[in-house]
C-alpha positions, 0 to 999 in steps of 0.5 A: 450356778450349781450349788455345792452341797457342803456340810452346814455351817455352825451358827455365829459367823460374822459377815466379814470374818466368819468364825475367826474371832471365836475360833481364836478366842474360844474354839471349844465353845464354837466346836461344841455349838457346831456339834450340837447344831449339826452332829459330827460333820459341819463347816466353819468359815475362816479367812479364805478358808472353808473348814469342814469339821469332823468327829467320830471313828467313821470320819477318822477312818475315812480321813486316815485312809485317803492318800496325800494326793486326795487329802494332803497333810503337807498343804494343811500345815503352812506354818510348819514351812517357815518353822522348818523347811518346805522340803522336810518330812511330810511338807515335802512331796509324798515321794520325798516324805517316804524317803525321809521317813525311811531315815527316821523310822529306825529311831522308833524300832524295838532295838532302840527302845531299851536305850530310851528306857535308860535315858528316861529313867536317868533323866527322871531320877536326876530331876527328882534328885535336884529337888529340895526335900519339899516345896512347890513346883510349877508343873510345866516349868519342871516337866517341860524341860524334862521332856525336851532333855529326853527328846534331845538325848534319845533322838539327837545325842548325849549332852546336846541339850546342855550345849545350846544356851537357853535350849528349852526357852528357845524351843518354846519361842520356836513353838510360837510359830504355830499359827494356823491363820497368819502367814509366816511373812507377817511381822507379828511379834510371836512369829518374829520370836519364832523365826529368831529362835528358829535361826538360832536353833538351825545354826546350833544344829548345823554346827553339831552336825559338822562336829559329828563329821569332824569328830565322829563318836565311837558309838554313833548316835542319831545325829552322827548317822544323820550327818552322813545319811544317804537315801536308799539310792545312794543320793546324799541327804541335803543339809537343809533336810538334815537340820530340819529332821533333827529339829523336828524330832526334838521339837515334836518329842517334847511338845507333845510328850511334855503336855501329855505327861503333865495331864497324866500326872494331873489326872491321877492327882485329881482322882485319889482312887486311881492314884491309889491303884497306880501305887498299888500296882507299883508296890506289887511289881517292885517288891524288891524295892527301887529296882531299875526299870526295864522295858518288860517291867514298864509294860506290866504297868497296865493300870498306869497305861490305861490311865495315860490313855484316859488322859489322852482321851480327855486332854488330847495333845493336839487341837486338831488333825488337819488335811487339805482337800486337793480336789473336789471330794464327795463324802457322806452326802456332801461335797468337800470343795478343792482347797478346803480344810478338813479338821478332825477334832480329837476333843469332840471325837474323844467325848462322843457318848456313843463311843466313850460312855460317861465321856466327861468322867476320868475312868481308865477301866473303860480300856479294860472293859473295851481294849479296842477303844484305844483305836478311837483315840486320835490325839497322835493322828492316825493312818500313814501319818500317825506319830511315830513316837507315840509308843516312846511318849507312853514309855516316858510318861509311865517311867516318869510318873512311876518314879515320881510316885515312888519317891514323892508325896504329891498334892495338886494345889490348883484343883482345876487346871485348864489348857492354854488358850489359843491354837497351840498344843494343849499344855496346862495353863499356869498356875498349875502347881504341885506341892511335893515332899520326899518320901522317907 
């Protein structure tokens, strides 16, 4: 029998379960060991799955350049099929994916951005106004719902978050379905929670879509456009796809942005010199006081932008960018077997010293010294499937952090927050408390 030259395995695999237990318990330790043993390309053994871990710009460029027929995004995320539907967005065939992408893409074009700035500033101001004069906030409990409200307002329509009871809690339970190992039919408690939340959200969005058909707005929002959407050839979009696209935009918009927003604020509070520079930048730009934020003004917050990119580098919003190998593939002297999984790991990629010197140090000016280094960040994916909302996420981070720094004195009470355990997106683990006091 011919031996397949796959990338070498990390040590520590158990006889039956391979690396499964450690992958679930302490994935960072496992990945660090694999990289120490074999460099930027090695294998893991998970139940029924050969996983090829890759790190670094060279591997990222290779993966992002491959078409879905070679490295499939849809086949790589089976849990999304029971969270959404198998015919939605990148879970559908490549042809159908491109048709749906054409429907979604206008929401991320420049003409929409000015409205998003207004929504983000309004919601950030409402949050700050709702706080007592001083106190303590649990960061994720405050910024998580804010991110979801902004996503719902920007991508669905005005006031929708208040129409669905327990909106934020439902989306957090929905997120419990992100399980890379268990199939969606397994009646595990977290999957059952996700399915219950999914069904409630689907019913609510279906009702809202019908309401837009029955009582259209004078100024259509995206939900109204989606309710009447047709493909380019005139074929109507199915209701299944309409609901999934609405849920996907709201969920992704809050799941990744809220995580990044929390870490951006945490990193500034942990590094007083960088915090002072961010405040000095604000003072220079806002000499006339608390002026309304505009897109040109937000774009001039250059140090804050670099700090947010540095937070993305140190705390990527996703644990991995995943693709499924659709046919045997020769790469870098190895064979990637059909059916195996390619895992691009942002954590390892973002901390390679040859790419990012002093990789464990929070140093926003690395992107001033080398502006092109932002191209090596893969927390929001890359290539055709790069997250469409990345620029919108950065807008929200800069606007929210700006208003909080202007109006509040902030102190991080838990000095070394860690990401949540497991395979979900990297929200800070509780407790992650911030003491605040209104500025005079």
